[in-house]
C-alpha positions as CSV (number, residue, x, y, z in Angstrom):
1,X,-18.1,15.3,4.0
2,X,-14.8,14.7,5.8
3,X,-14.6,11.2,4.3
4,X,-15.0,12.6,0.8
5,X,-12.4,15.2,1.5
6,X,-10.0,12.6,2.8
7,X,-10.6,10.3,-0.2
8,X,-10.0,13.2,-2.7
9,X,-6.9,14.3,-0.9
10,X,-5.6,10.8,-0.5
11,X,-6.2,10.1,-4.2
12,X,-4.3,13.2,-5.3
13,X,-1.5,12.7,-2.9
14,X,-1.1,9.0,-3.9
15,X,-0.8,10.0,-7.6
16,X,2.0,12.4,-6.7
17,X,3.6,9.9,-4.4
18,X,3.6,7.2,-7.0
19,X,5.0,9.6,-9.6
20,X,7.8,10.8,-7.4
21,X,8.5,7.3,-6.0
22,X,9.0,5.9,-9.6
23,X,11.8,8.4,-10.1
24,X,13.4,7.6,-6.8
25,X,11.9,5.8,-3.8
26,X,10.6,8.3,-1.3
27,X,11.5,6.4,1.8
28,X,10.8,9.1,4.5
29,X,8.3,11.6,3.0
30,X,9.3,14.0,5.8
31,X,12.8,14.3,4.4
32,X,13.7,17.5,2.6
33,X,13.4,17.7,-1.2
34,X,17.2,18.1,-1.5
35,X,17.8,14.9,0.4
36,X,15.4,13.0,-1.8
37,X,16.6,14.7,-5.0
38,X,20.3,13.9,-4.3
39,X,20.0,10.5,-5.8
40,X,18.4,11.7,-9.1
41,X,21.6,12.9,-10.8
42,X,21.6,15.9,-13.2
43,X,18.3,17.6,-14.0
44,X,17.7,20.8,-16.0
45,X,16.2,23.7,-14.0
46,X,12.7,23.3,-15.3
47,X,12.5,19.6,-14.4
48,X,13.9,20.3,-10.9
49,X,11.5,23.2,-10.3
50,X,8.6,20.9,-11.4
51,X,9.8,18.1,-9.1
52,X,10.2,20.6,-6.2
53,X,6.6,21.9,-6.7
54,X,5.2,18.3,-6.8
55,X,7.2,17.4,-3.7
56,X,5.9,20.5,-1.8
57,X,2.4,19.7,-3.0
58,X,2.7,16.1,-1.7
59,X,3.9,17.3,1.7
60,X,1.1,19.9,1.9
61,X,-1.6,17.3,1.0
62,X,-0.1,14.9,3.6
63,X,-0.4,17.7,6.2
64,X,-4.0,18.3,5.2
65,X,-4.9,14.7,5.5
66,X,-3.1,14.6,8.9
67,X,-5.3,17.4,10.1
68,X,-8.4,15.4,9.1
69,X,-7.3,12.0,10.5
70,X,-5.4,13.5,13.5
71,X,-2.4,11.4,12.9
72,X,0.7,12.0,10.8
73,X,1.5,8.2,10.6
74,X,-2.0,7.4,9.5
75,X,-1.9,10.1,6.8
76,X,1.3,8.7,5.4
77,X,0.0,5.1,5.6
78,X,-3.2,6.1,3.7
79,X,-1.2,7.8,0.9
80,X,1.3,4.9,0.6
81,X,-1.4,2.3,0.6
82,X,-3.3,4.1,-2.1
83,X,-0.1,4.7,-4.1
84,X,0.6,0.9,-4.0
85,X,-2.9,0.2,-5.2
86,X,-2.4,2.6,-8.1
87,X,0.9,1.0,-9.0
88,X,-0.6,-2.5,-8.8
89,X,-3.5,-1.5,-11.1
90,X,-1.2,0.0,-13.7
91,X,1.0,-3.2,-13.6
92,X,-2.1,-5.3,-14.3
93,X,-3.1,-3.0,-17.2
94,X,0.3,-3.3,-18.9
95,X,0.6,-7.1,-18.7
96,X,-0.2,-8.8,-22.0
97,X,-3.2,-11.2,-22.0
98,X,-2.3,-14.8,-22.5
99,X,1.4,-14.3,-21.9
100,X,1.6,-16.6,-18.9
101,X,1.7,-13.9,-16.2
102,X,-1.5,-14.9,-14.6
103,X,-1.0,-18.7,-14.9
């Protein structure tokens, strides 16, 4: 049961991590939202609130994973590794076939 919970939480956290990281690299996910957001430039209030909610959700999920694996570093490593796998899969899906990318 715990493995399924870890897998589900990691998948959800990795999706958020990848989304936020595309906007601006997360670097240290323990940094405050305002520190991370500083490099994004101007945002309207609705966009900033949505990003703030997603950032808070990511930190909450990492904390939940940490509780299950008993290590903060392991929780972050799991989420980052899964986010990288997600990004890699999406890159492979967007490459045109026969374009020389895989040659």
